[in-house]
C-alpha positions as CSV (number, residue, x, y, z in Angstrom):
1,M,0.1,-0.1,-0.1
2,T,1.3,3.5,-0.9
3,S,1.0,6.1,1.7
4,L,0.6,9.9,0.9
5,I,3.0,12.4,2.4
6,E,0.3,15.1,2.1
7,P,-3.0,15.2,0.6
8,H,-3.5,15.5,-3.1
9,R,-3.7,19.0,-4.4
10,W,-5.9,19.6,-7.5
11,S,-7.7,22.3,-9.4
12,I,-10.1,22.3,-12.2
13,L,-8.6,23.8,-15.4
14,T,-11.8,23.9,-17.5
15,V,-15.3,22.6,-18.1
16,N,-16.3,22.0,-21.7
17,G,-19.8,20.7,-21.7
18,D,-19.9,17.4,-19.8
19,T,-16.3,17.2,-19.6
20,A,-13.9,18.7,-17.2
21,A,-10.0,18.9,-17.2
22,I,-8.4,18.9,-13.8
23,E,-4.8,18.9,-12.8
24,G,-3.1,17.9,-9.6
25,T,0.0,17.0,-7.5
26,G,0.3,13.7,-5.4
27,R,3.3,13.1,-3.0
28,Y,4.0,9.5,-2.0
29,K,6.5,8.3,0.5
30,E,7.4,5.2,-1.6
31,L,7.0,6.5,-5.1
32,G,7.9,10.2,-5.1
33,T,6.1,13.3,-6.5
34,F,3.7,13.3,-9.5
35,A,2.0,15.8,-11.5
36,N,-1.3,14.5,-12.6
37,H,-3.8,15.3,-15.4
38,W,-7.3,14.2,-15.4
39,T,-10.1,14.3,-17.9
40,V,-13.5,13.5,-16.6
41,T,-16.6,12.9,-18.8
42,F,-20.3,12.8,-16.9
43,D,-23.6,11.7,-18.2
44,K,-26.7,13.8,-17.7
45,S,-27.3,12.4,-14.3
46,G,-23.9,13.4,-13.3
47,K,-22.3,10.0,-13.1
48,C,-18.8,9.6,-14.5
49,T,-18.8,7.8,-17.8
50,V,-15.1,8.4,-18.8
51,F,-12.0,8.9,-16.7
52,R,-8.5,9.4,-18.2
53,M,-5.3,10.0,-16.2
54,W,-2.0,10.8,-16.8
55,N,0.7,10.7,-14.1
56,N,4.1,12.2,-14.7
57,E,6.9,11.8,-11.9
58,I,8.5,15.1,-11.0
59,R,12.1,14.5,-10.4
60,P,14.3,17.0,-8.7
61,A,16.6,19.3,-11.0
62,R,20.1,18.0,-11.5
63,A,22.8,20.2,-10.6
64,P,24.7,21.6,-13.9
65,A,27.9,19.7,-14.6
66,N,31.2,21.5,-14.1
67,S,33.5,21.9,-17.1
68,A,35.9,19.2,-15.8
69,Q,32.9,16.6,-15.9
70,V,32.0,17.8,-19.5
71,T,35.7,17.5,-20.7
72,E,36.1,14.1,-19.4
73,Q,32.5,12.9,-20.9
74,A,33.8,14.5,-24.4
75,D,37.2,12.6,-24.1
76,L,35.4,9.3,-23.7
77,C,33.1,9.8,-26.5
78,R,36.0,10.7,-28.8
79,D,38.1,7.5,-27.7
80,M,35.1,5.3,-28.7
């Protein structure tokens, strides 16, 4: 079972007729942080008929490489 570090945060981006687009963020102890996008379509009674979800892991930004590391990588490529 996956545990949330904090509650999901979400907001409605737009509603077009019977379909809504929603974005959110979830942080899980075991999995990391995810940016989510959902599209939800409802029937006339308000029941969800279509639910699509995209989850994209948010990874921490990497520190820029220093010039010594870049030179070393370039030398390795040249020698191949």
